C-alpha positions in Angstrom: 43.2 0.2 -4.9 40.4 -2.2 -6.0 36.9 -1.4 -4.9 35.0 -4.0 -2.9 31.8 -5.1 -4.6 28.7 -5.7 -2.6 26.6 -8.7 -3.8 23.1 -9.3 -2.5 21.7 -12.8 -3.0 18.0 -13.5 -2.9 16.9 -17.1 -2.4 13.3 -16.5 -3.4 11.5 -14.2 -5.7 9.3 -13.0 -2.8 12.5 -11.5 -1.2 13.1 -9.2 -4.1 12.4 -5.5 -3.3 9.7 -3.9 -5.4 11.0 -2.0 -8.4 8.0 0.4 -8.5 4.8 1.1 -6.6 1.8 -0.9 -7.9 -1.3 1.1 -8.8 -4.7 -0.5 -9.2 -6.6 0.1 -12.4 -10.4 0.1 -12.9 -12.3 -0.5 -16.1 -15.0 2.1 -16.5 -17.3 -0.1 -18.6 -17.1 -3.4 -16.6 -16.1 -1.8 -13.2 -13.6 -4.6 -12.8 -10.6 -3.7 -10.6 -7.1 -5.0 -11.5 -4.0 -5.0 -9.3 -1.8 -3.5 -12.0 -2.1 -2.1 -15.6 -0.3 -5.3 -16.7 -3.1 -7.5 -15.3 -5.8 -5.4 -17.1 -3.7 -5.5 -20.3 -3.6 -9.3 -20.2 -7.3 -9.6 -19.4 -8.4 -7.3 -22.3 -5.6 -8.3 -24.7 -4.3 -4.7 -24.8 -0.8 -3.4 -24.6 0.2 -2.3 -21.1 1.0 1.2 -22.4 -2.6 1.5 -23.7 -3.9 0.9 -20.2 -1.5 3.5 -18.7 -2.3 6.0 -21.4 -6.0 5.6 -20.7 -5.4 6.2 -16.9 -3.2 9.2 -17.5 -5.8 10.7 -19.9 -8.8 10.1 -17.5 -10.1 7.2 -19.5 -9.8 8.7 -23.0 -8.5 6.2 -25.6 -9.9 5.0 -28.9 -10.7 1.4 -27.7 -13.9 -0.2 -26.6 -12.8 -0.3 -22.9 -11.5 2.6 -20.9 -9.5 2.7 -17.6 -8.7 5.0 -14.7 -6.4 4.7 -11.7 -8.5 3.2 -8.9 -6.9 5.3 -6.2 -7.7 8.5 -8.1 -11.4 7.9 -7.9 -13.4 9.8 -5.3 -15.6 7.7 -3.0 -18.6 9.7 -4.1 -17.9 9.5 -7.9 -19.9 7.0 -9.9 -18.1 5.5 -12.9 -21.1 6.4 -15.1 -20.3 10.1 -14.6 -16.8 9.9 -16.2 -17.1 11.2 -19.7 -15.3 9.0 -22.3 
């Protein structure tokens, strides 16, 4: 018996389901907020993995700019108090 294949066709890119949850990223030095690590990477000319590594290590990387996950910041926490 041949198995039936299900094919889903999307007419526009906006109809595509998300592949992952987006997480906002914040630069500690400039306090800029980016929609995704990829946006921050393009802005600072870093690799996307560098931004993610910084976020996972609480901002600790050997680059001039450091990043944290925006949704992990407490409302009362000031960016200046994060030790880099």
